C-alpha positions, 0 to 999 in steps of 0.5 A, spaced: 780 700 943 776 693 944 773 690 939 765 690 939 761 683 939 755 684 943 748 685 939 746 690 944 752 695 943 750 702 943 752 703 936 750 711 937 755 712 943 761 709 940 760 712 933 760 719 937 766 717 941 769 715 934 767 722 931 770 726 936 777 722 935 776 723 928 776 731 929 783 730 931 786 728 924 781 732 920 785 738 919 792 735 919 790 730 913 787 735 909 793 739 909 797 732 907 792 729 903 794 722 906 788 717 907 785 717 914 788 710 915 787 711 923 780 712 923 779 706 918 783 702 923 778 704 929 772 703 925 775 696 923 776 695 930 769 696 932 766 692 926 763 698 923 764 696 916 758 691 917 753 695 921 748 694 916 749 686 915 744 682 918 745 679 924 744 672 922 750 673 917 755 676 923 753 684 922 750 689 927 743 689 923 743 696 924 737 700 920 739 704 914 736 710 917 741 709 923 747 708 919 745 715 915 745 718 921 752 715 924 755 718 917 752 725 918 755 725 925 762 723 922 761 729 917 761 733 923 768 732 925 771 729 918 768 730 912 773 725 908 772 720 913 764 720 912 764 720 905 769 715 904 765 710 909 759 712 906 762 709 899 763 702 903 756 703 906 752 704 899 755 697 896 753 694 903 746 697 903 745 694 895 747 687 897 743 687 903 737 689 899 738 684 894 739 679 900 732 681 903 729 681 896 732 676 891 736 671 896 743 673 893 749 676 896 750 672 902 757 670 901 759 677 900 755 680 906 758 674 911 765 676 908 764 683 910 762 681 917 767 676 918 773 680 916 771 687 916 772 688 908 772 695 905 768 695 898 770 700 893 765 702 888 767 705 881 760 706 879 759 714 879 764 715 873 762 709 869 754 710 869 751 707 863 756 706 858 762 704 863 769 705 861 775 700 859 774 694 855 774 686 857 776 681 852 774 673 853 779 668 854 778 661 857 775 661 864 773 668 864 776 675 861 781 680 861 780 687 863 783 693 861 781 700 864 782 706 869 777 707 874 777 714 877 774 717 883 775 710 887 774 713 894 777 708 899 782 705 894 788 707 898 785 701 903 780 697 899 779 690 899 774 688 893 773 693 887 766 693 885 766 695 878 764 694 871 767 694 864 764 694 856 764 687 852 762 686 845 760 679 845 760 674 839 754 677 836 757 684 836 752 686 841 755 692 846 754 689 853 757 692 860 759 686 865 759 688 873 764 684 877 768 684 883 775 683 884 780 683 890 785 689 890 791 684 891 789 681 884 795 681 879 795 687 874 791 692 879 794 698 881 793 705 884 795 712 881 798 717 885 793 722 882 788 724 888 791 731 889 784 735 889 781 742 892 777 738 898 775 731 901 783 730 900 783 725 905 778 720 902 784 716 898 780 716 892 786 715 887 784 712 880 784 704 880 788 701 874 786 694 871 791 692 866 790 685 863 786 683 870 783 676 870 776 676 872 773 669 872 766 667 869 764 666 876 765 673 878 760 676 873 754 679 877 750 682 872 750 683 864 746 689 861 746 693 855 751 698 854 748 705 854 741 703 857 738 705 863 738 698 867 733 696 873 740 695 877 741 703 877 734 703 881 737 700 887 743 703 887 741 710 886 736 709 891 741 706 897 747 710 895 745 717 895 742 718 902 748 715 905 753 719 901 749 726 902 749 724 909 756 726 909 755 733 907 749 734 911 754 733 917 759 738 914 753 743 913 751 742 920 758 743 923 758 750 919 751 752 922 754 750 929 760 755 928 756 760 925 751 760 931 757 760 936 760 766 932 753 770 932 752 769 940 759 771 942 760 777 937 759 784 940 760 788 933 752 789 932 753 788 925 746 790 922 746 784 917 748 779 921 741 776 923 739 776 916 745 772 914 744 767 920 736 767 918 738 765 911 743 760 913 738 756 918 733 756 912 738 753 907 740 748 913 733 746 914 731 745 907 737 741 906 736 737 913 728 736 911 730 733 904 735 729 906 730 725 911 726 725 905 731 721 901 732 716 906 725 715 908 724 713 901 728 707 902 723 704 907 729 701 911 731 697 905 724 695 903 723 699 897 720 697 891 725 699 885 723 704 880 725 709 875 720 714 879 723 713 885 730 714 882 728 720 879 725 723 886 732 721 889 736 724 884 732 731 885 732 731 892 740 730 892 741 736 887 737 740 892 740 737 898 747 739 895 745 746 893 742 747 900 748 744 904 753 749 899 749 755 901 749 753 908 757 753 908 757 759 904 752 763 909 757 761 915 763 764 911 759 771 910 757 771 917 764 771 919 767 775 914 774 775 912 777 771 917 773 764 914 778 765 908 784 763 912 786 756 912 787 756 920 779 757 920 775 750 920 770 753 915 775 754 910 776 746 909 768 745 910 767 750 904 772 746 900 769 739 902 762 741 901 763 743 894 764 735 892 757 734 893 755 737 886 759 731 883 756 725 885 751 722 880 748 725 877 751 732 877 745 737 877 745 738 869 745 731 868 739 730 873 735 735 870 736 732 863 734 725 866 728 727 870 726 731 864 726 725 860 722 721 865 717 726 865 716 726 858 716 719 857 710 717 862 
């Protein structure tokens, strides 16, 4: 496949062609649990890892909303590829926001564009407290930590993470930094053996006495306190991540409609189940669009109010996507329970939507705290 360099490229057409090819591996990779290396090579060859990087830095400069829809398209064909890819894109999106509004992040974005680097996040499990420990040494820090659910870690280039640190005044801080995967002391566990999203390569990353220079520290914040950086990360990450699940739900809807069109058994419940399915999907799709529209193509002003709305919408989209796939299985019946049926994989994959930050009960508590404090 030829490398794409033209700024006039029809990215949506290429995305559609790639998505069709991803479907070829989806079932096989789900069975083996192996990372979708082939799909990532195709994405790299077509410079998809720099889709959102501004053109002046060597990227395609695609609008945020368009990248959301490309991930949705990938989700129609391979949920694991869509989800893993969204994890890279949300780190790029956060850096593009900082580049636009704070004039920072230029070297990283240019590096992504020049080398099609894969950025790996560990923020979901770290949240406000982070985990691990940092020890001050000459010129930097030694980090010891285990970071679970690190999607794409199987093929990552740069780990974007954080760890707690107690400074000389006894204050507990969290330091954010990036570290190359080739750094001595960084390794992966073979522990990604899961129900769904099996091909995302989300092994636990282990940092054992990993040296992080002072120059790599991007942010210092108080531990266990909500920092404004989360208002940026939440706002850009959640719409991209949920795009993968919209794609999965959309595919389940398509399968259900095709089944209903070709079914001659005249089962009385079928129209009602299909109607409920379509209601659920419409709810998911409309609220997903509301999520990415709130980013205003990365021109948004970060706030806790906006984060609260994004997290609420994420919970609603997750539940509606899960309902969509569930109703598709109800419509088709016992045949959907077989592993040879695509719906069986879609059902397992869509369950993961609940576990992205914030899981619904944490989200309810977060929004409740925001409401009573304002």
